ChimeraX commands (.cxc) that place a marker at each C-alpha (Angstrom):
marker #1 position 14.52,19.35,33.69 radius 0.5
marker #1 position 10.95,20.33,32.90 radius 0.5
marker #1 position 11.90,21.25,29.79 radius 0.5
marker #1 position 13.58,18.12,29.21 radius 0.5
marker #1 position 10.71,16.37,29.77 radius 0.5
marker #1 position 8.02,18.35,27.92 radius 0.5
marker #1 position 10.79,18.46,24.75 radius 0.5
marker #1 position 10.65,14.37,25.07 radius 0.5
marker #1 position 7.03,14.29,25.21 radius 0.5
marker #1 position 6.76,16.43,22.28 radius 0.5
marker #1 position 9.03,14.53,20.00 radius 0.5
marker #1 position 7.06,11.49,21.33 radius 0.5
marker #1 position 3.79,12.87,19.89 radius 0.5
marker #1 position 5.69,14.07,16.70 radius 0.5
marker #1 position 6.95,10.36,16.08 radius 0.5
marker #1 position 3.41,8.84,16.94 radius 0.5
marker #1 position 1.53,11.31,14.49 radius 0.5
marker #1 position 4.29,10.75,11.90 radius 0.5
marker #1 position 3.95,6.81,12.61 radius 0.5
marker #1 position 0.25,7.28,12.04 radius 0.5
marker #1 position 0.43,9.40,8.56 radius 0.5
marker #1 position 2.68,7.08,7.12 radius 0.5
marker #1 position 0.21,3.97,8.22 radius 0.5
marker #1 position -2.19,6.13,6.56 radius 0.5
marker #1 position -0.22,7.05,3.45 radius 0.5
marker #1 position 0.45,3.32,2.99 radius 0.5
marker #1 position -3.49,1.74,2.94 radius 0.5
marker #1 position -3.93,4.04,0.49 radius 0.5
marker #1 position -4.42,3.15,-3.23 radius 0.5
marker #1 position -0.81,2.52,-5.26 radius 0.5
marker #1 position -1.12,5.92,-7.25 radius 0.5
marker #1 position -2.17,7.98,-4.25 radius 0.5
marker #1 position 0.78,6.20,-1.79 radius 0.5
marker #1 position 3.16,6.84,-4.63 radius 0.5
marker #1 position 2.13,10.56,-4.61 radius 0.5
marker #1 position 2.60,10.42,-1.00 radius 0.5
marker #1 position 6.36,8.38,-0.77 radius 0.5
marker #1 position 7.84,10.59,-3.28 radius 0.5
marker #1 position 7.89,13.40,-1.34 radius 0.5
marker #1 position 9.13,11.89,1.77 radius 0.5
marker #1 position 12.91,10.86,2.04 radius 0.5
marker #1 position 13.14,7.04,1.58 radius 0.5
marker #1 position 16.02,6.52,4.61 radius 0.5
marker #1 position 13.92,8.69,7.35 radius 0.5
marker #1 position 10.76,6.58,6.10 radius 0.5
marker #1 position 12.71,2.99,6.35 radius 0.5
marker #1 position 15.75,3.84,8.97 radius 0.5
marker #1 position 13.02,5.89,11.66 radius 0.5
marker #1 position 10.11,4.57,11.36 radius 0.5
marker #1 position 8.45,0.75,11.77 radius 0.5
marker #1 position 7.80,0.81,7.96 radius 0.5
marker #1 position 7.77,-2.76,7.05 radius 0.5
marker #1 position 5.54,-4.25,9.65 radius 0.5
marker #1 position 3.14,-1.05,8.80 radius 0.5
marker #1 position 3.29,-1.65,4.96 radius 0.5
marker #1 position 2.63,-5.68,5.90 radius 0.5
marker #1 position -0.51,-4.86,8.52 radius 0.5
marker #1 position -1.86,-1.95,5.51 radius 0.5
marker #1 position -1.10,-3.98,2.50 radius 0.5
marker #1 position -2.30,-7.45,4.09 radius 0.5
marker #1 position -4.44,-9.47,1.74 radius 0.5
marker #1 position -8.59,-9.92,3.08 radius 0.5
marker #1 position -9.24,-12.69,0.35 radius 0.5
marker #1 position -9.68,-16.53,1.56 radius 0.5
marker #1 position -9.09,-19.63,-0.50 radius 0.5
marker #1 position -12.81,-19.63,-2.37 radius 0.5
marker #1 position -13.87,-16.31,-2.17 radius 0.5
marker #1 position -14.60,-14.33,-5.44 radius 0.5
marker #1 position -11.31,-12.54,-6.95 radius 0.5
marker #1 position -12.26,-8.88,-6.63 radius 0.5
marker #1 position -13.10,-6.92,-9.94 radius 0.5
marker #1 position -10.09,-4.91,-11.61 radius 0.5
marker #1 position -10.07,-3.16,-15.02 radius 0.5
marker #1 position -6.33,-3.30,-16.69 radius 0.5
marker #1 position -4.61,-2.30,-20.15 radius 0.5
marker #1 position -4.23,-4.77,-23.07 radius 0.5
marker #1 position -0.26,-5.81,-23.50 radius 0.5
marker #1 position -0.59,-3.64,-26.74 radius 0.5
marker #1 position -2.21,-0.57,-24.88 radius 0.5
marker #1 position -5.52,-0.65,-27.57 radius 0.5
marker #1 position -8.17,-1.17,-25.09 radius 0.5
marker #1 position -9.06,-2.55,-21.53 radius 0.5
marker #1 position -10.13,-5.42,-19.88 radius 0.5
marker #1 position -12.26,-5.94,-16.75 radius 0.5
marker #1 position -11.80,-9.35,-15.04 radius 0.5
marker #1 position -15.48,-9.34,-14.39 radius 0.5
marker #1 position -16.58,-9.72,-18.03 radius 0.5
marker #1 position -15.40,-12.83,-18.03 radius 0.5
marker #1 position -17.32,-14.20,-14.72 radius 0.5
marker #1 position -19.32,-17.27,-15.80 radius 0.5
marker #1 position -18.00,-17.73,-19.12 radius 0.5
marker #1 position -14.51,-19.47,-19.24 radius 0.5
marker #1 position -11.35,-19.23,-16.18 radius 0.5
marker #1 position -9.07,-16.69,-16.04 radius 0.5
marker #1 position -5.50,-17.32,-15.06 radius 0.5
marker #1 position -3.63,-14.45,-13.43 radius 0.5
marker #1 position -0.16,-14.42,-14.08 radius 0.5
marker #1 position 2.10,-11.41,-12.07 radius 0.5
marker #1 position 5.30,-11.16,-12.81 radius 0.5
marker #1 position 7.39,-12.76,-15.52 radius 0.5
marker #1 position 7.73,-16.29,-16.28 radius 0.5
marker #1 position 10.75,-16.45,-18.41 radius 0.5
marker link #1:1,2 radius 0.2
marker link #1:2,3 radius 0.2
marker link #1:3,4 radius 0.2
marker link #1:4,5 radius 0.2
marker link #1:5,6 radius 0.2
marker link #1:6,7 radius 0.2
marker link #1:7,8 radius 0.2
marker link #1:8,9 radius 0.2
marker link #1:9,10 radius 0.2
marker link #1:10,11 radius 0.2
marker link #1:11,12 radius 0.2
marker link #1:12,13 radius 0.2
marker link #1:13,14 radius 0.2
marker link #1:14,15 radius 0.2
marker link #1:15,16 radius 0.2
marker link #1:16,17 radius 0.2
marker link #1:17,18 radius 0.2
marker link #1:18,19 radius 0.2
marker link #1:19,20 radius 0.2
marker link #1:20,21 radius 0.2
marker link #1:21,22 radius 0.2
marker link #1:22,23 radius 0.2
marker link #1:23,24 radius 0.2
marker link #1:24,25 radius 0.2
marker link #1:25,26 radius 0.2
marker link #1:26,27 radius 0.2
marker link #1:27,28 radius 0.2
marker link #1:28,29 radius 0.2
marker link #1:29,30 radius 0.2
marker link #1:30,31 radius 0.2
marker link #1:31,32 radius 0.2
marker link #1:32,33 radius 0.2
marker link #1:33,34 radius 0.2
marker link #1:34,35 radius 0.2
marker link #1:35,36 radius 0.2
marker link #1:36,37 radius 0.2
marker link #1:37,38 radius 0.2
marker link #1:38,39 radius 0.2
marker link #1:39,40 radius 0.2
marker link #1:40,41 radius 0.2
marker link #1:41,42 radius 0.2
marker link #1:42,43 radius 0.2
marker link #1:43,44 radius 0.2
marker link #1:44,45 radius 0.2
marker link #1:45,46 radius 0.2
marker link #1:46,47 radius 0.2
marker link #1:47,48 radius 0.2
marker link #1:48,49 radius 0.2
marker link #1:49,50 radius 0.2
marker link #1:50,51 radius 0.2
marker link #1:51,52 radius 0.2
marker link #1:52,53 radius 0.2
marker link #1:53,54 radius 0.2
marker link #1:54,55 radius 0.2
marker link #1:55,56 radius 0.2
marker link #1:56,57 radius 0.2
marker link #1:57,58 radius 0.2
marker link #1:58,59 radius 0.2
marker link #1:59,60 radius 0.2
marker link #1:60,61 radius 0.2
marker link #1:61,62 radius 0.2
marker link #1:62,63 radius 0.2
marker link #1:63,64 radius 0.2
marker link #1:64,65 radius 0.2
marker link #1:65,66 radius 0.2
marker link #1:66,67 radius 0.2
marker link #1:67,68 radius 0.2
marker link #1:68,69 radius 0.2
marker link #1:69,70 radius 0.2
marker link #1:70,71 radius 0.2
marker link #1:71,72 radius 0.2
marker link #1:72,73 radius 0.2
marker link #1:73,74 radius 0.2
marker link #1:74,75 radius 0.2
marker link #1:75,76 radius 0.2
marker link #1:76,77 radius 0.2
marker link #1:77,78 radius 0.2
marker link #1:78,79 radius 0.2
marker link #1:79,80 radius 0.2
marker link #1:80,81 radius 0.2
marker link #1:81,82 radius 0.2
marker link #1:82,83 radius 0.2
marker link #1:83,84 radius 0.2
marker link #1:84,85 radius 0.2
marker link #1:85,86 radius 0.2
marker link #1:86,87 radius 0.2
marker link #1:87,88 radius 0.2
marker link #1:88,89 radius 0.2
marker link #1:89,90 radius 0.2
marker link #1:90,91 radius 0.2
marker link #1:91,92 radius 0.2
marker link #1:92,93 radius 0.2
marker link #1:93,94 radius 0.2
marker link #1:94,95 radius 0.2
marker link #1:95,96 radius 0.2
marker link #1:96,97 radius 0.2
marker link #1:97,98 radius 0.2
marker link #1:98,99 radius 0.2
marker link #1:99,100 radius 0.2
marker link #1:100,101 radius 0.2
marker link #1:101,102 radius 0.2
view
């Protein structure tokens, strides 16, 4: 009976550690998150762990209306250069469109 209890406790510890690692991975920047997740089997991650609630927690926004947008740099649509959001600050309004508008 002791071995059964010890085995269950060991499995619980492994599960908690794996869940913690998953939370850590999901809170990393997208590039790092992708590197980690490509090595993990998707059915295991989303089937055996509470992946969706962890994802929602890890990617929860911290901005509220009126906050200044965080600075970022993106490639131009033709990949000939880059554009930094802060370069427009105080000069002209900027509208960000994510996704398709067609």
